Structures are given as structure tokens and as C-alpha cells.
C-alpha positions in Angstrom: -25.6 14.6 12.7 -22.1 14.8 14.0 -20.4 11.6 14.9 -17.8 11.5 17.7 -14.4 12.9 16.7 -11.4 10.6 16.8 -8.8 12.4 18.9 -5.1 12.3 18.2 -4.2 10.5 21.5 -5.1 7.3 23.2 -5.9 6.1 26.7 -4.1 2.8 27.5 -3.7 2.1 23.8 -7.4 2.6 23.1 -8.9 5.2 20.8 -10.4 8.3 22.4 -13.4 10.0 20.9 -15.0 13.4 21.7 -18.7 14.1 21.2 -18.9 17.8 20.7 -21.3 20.2 19.0 -18.6 21.9 17.1 -14.9 22.7 16.6 -14.8 25.7 18.9 -14.5 23.8 22.2 -11.2 23.7 24.2 -10.7 20.0 23.6 -11.4 20.3 19.9 -8.9 23.1 19.6 -6.3 21.2 21.7 -6.8 18.2 19.3 -6.3 20.5 16.3 -3.1 21.8 17.7 -1.9 18.3 18.6 -2.7 17.1 15.0 -0.6 19.9 13.6 2.3 19.1 15.9 2.1 15.4 15.0 2.2 16.2 11.3 5.0 18.7 11.8 7.0 16.1 13.7 6.4 13.7 10.8 7.8 16.1 8.3 10.9 16.6 10.4 11.4 12.8 10.9 10.9 12.2 7.2 13.6 14.8 6.3 16.1 13.3 8.8 15.3 9.8 7.6 15.9 10.8 4.0 19.3 12.2 4.9 20.2 9.1 6.9 19.2 6.8 4.0 21.4 8.7 1.6 24.4 8.1 3.9 26.1 4.9 2.9 27.8 4.8 6.3 24.6 4.9 8.3 24.7 2.3 11.1 22.1 -0.4 11.7 21.0 1.2 15.0 20.6 4.5 13.3 18.5 3.0 10.5 16.4 1.0 13.1 15.8 4.2 15.1 14.7 6.0 11.9 12.4 3.2 11.0 10.9 3.2 14.4 10.2 6.9 14.4 8.9 6.8 10.8 6.5 4.0 11.9 5.3 6.2 14.9 4.8 9.2 12.6 3.0 7.2 10.0 0.6 5.8 12.6 -0.1 9.4 13.8 -0.6 10.7 10.3 -3.0 7.9 9.4 -5.0 8.6 12.5 -5.1 12.4 11.7 -6.2 11.5 8.1 -9.0 9.2 9.4 -10.2 11.8 11.9 -10.2 14.6 9.3 -11.9 12.4 6.7 -14.7 11.6 9.1 -15.2 15.3 9.8 -15.2 16.1 6.1 -17.8 13.5 5.5 -19.9 14.9 8.3 -19.5 18.5 6.8 -20.5 17.3 3.3 -23.6 15.5 4.7 -24.6 18.7 6.6 -24.3 20.8 3.4 -26.5 18.3 1.5 -29.2 18.5 4.2 -29.4 22.3 3.8 
């Protein structure tokens, strides 16, 4: 039994779920693309933050900005991981039922 999928966006700060029969629907594909974009942005922000942290002349506002973006990216990555983990658990349960 498939549980609702946690989507990588929110509505008024609340989690959004999709109940779908499979991963082929348009909203599922859009969610997959958005997850990939979020993870890609996280990789870019991480690279920029590492460079900034290695600069002894980095200013406090620059460091604060980097910390803010890293926090946003970490939130997104954790939500992607949770959503994918739930789907993996569902897939494993379906294989055991076969």
C-alpha cells in the first residue's frame, strides 16, 4: 500500500502530500525534478560556503548570508531524504508482498 508522497514544497508553511498510484504522473515527475534542483542548489551553496569559510577576510554579513542559505538547503535536503526514505520503505514492503 502506497502512503502519500511528501512533496518538496509547502503551502503556507505546511507540508504537502500527494496520493498517487505511481511515479509516472505529472505531479510526481515535477516533484522529482524539484528535488533534483534543490539538491543541486545545495551542492552549489556548499561549495560557495566552503570557499567563503576559507577566506579569513570574510565579513560577518557574508558569513550570515552563507549560514542562512546553508540552513535553507539543509532543510530541503532533509525533506528530500525523508520523502525518498518513505518511498524506499514502500517499495521494499511491496517486494516482500510478492
